[in-house]
N, C-alpha and C positions, 0 to 999 in steps of 0.2 A: 482583204477587204473587198477588192474589186470582184473577186470570184463569188463572194456571197451576194453581192448586189446583182451580178449577172444571173446567178441561180434564181434569185427572187423575181427578176424580170421574166425569166423563162417560165417559172411557175405561174406568174400572173397571166402571161400570154396563153398558157395552156388552159387555165381556168376560163379565160374569156372565149377562147375558141370552143371549148367544151360547152359553154353556155349558148353560144351562137348555134352550134350543131344541134343541141337539144331543142332550142326554139324552132329551128328549121324542121327537124323531125316531127315535132308536135304539130306544126302547121301542115305538114305533108299528110300526117295521119288524119287530121281533121278533114282535109280535103277528100281523102280516100273514103272515110266513113260517110261523109255527106253524099258523095257520088254513089256509094253502095246503097245508102238509104233511098236515094232517088230511084235507083234501078229496081230495088225491091218494090217500091210503090208502083212503078211502071209495070212490073211483072204481075203484081196483084191486079192492076186494072185490066191487063190483057188476058189474064188466065183465071179470073174470079170464079167462073162457073166450074172449071176443072178443079180448082182448089176446094170449092164447096162440095163437089161430088166425091172426091177421093179423101177419105178420112186420114190416111197415112200422110199424104202430101200436105193436107191442111195442118195436121199436127206439126210436121217438120217446118212448114212455112211459118206458122205462128210462133214456134219456138225461136226460129232464126230472127223473126221480126222483134220479138221480145228482147232478145240478146242485143239487138242493135238499137233498142230504144224507140222502136216504131210501134204505134198502135194501129194494126191493120183494120180495126173496126172504125177508127176515126178518119181513115183515108177517104177522100172524096172521089168516088168512082162513078 
């Protein structure tokens, strides 16, 4: 009986730890995405004329922005 209770405690502890790690990883990913979005917007501000001149760069940049949920046309530059 004690062995079953111990096993249940271990399983509960594993689930709690897994949940904590999942939350931590999600928060870390949100921070990284926000940082990346900010850097993309900054890059757009600094290199707008180059992006507009080069069709290949513009296409790649806008595709990357779209995948990250950034509207490059709405950025205030």
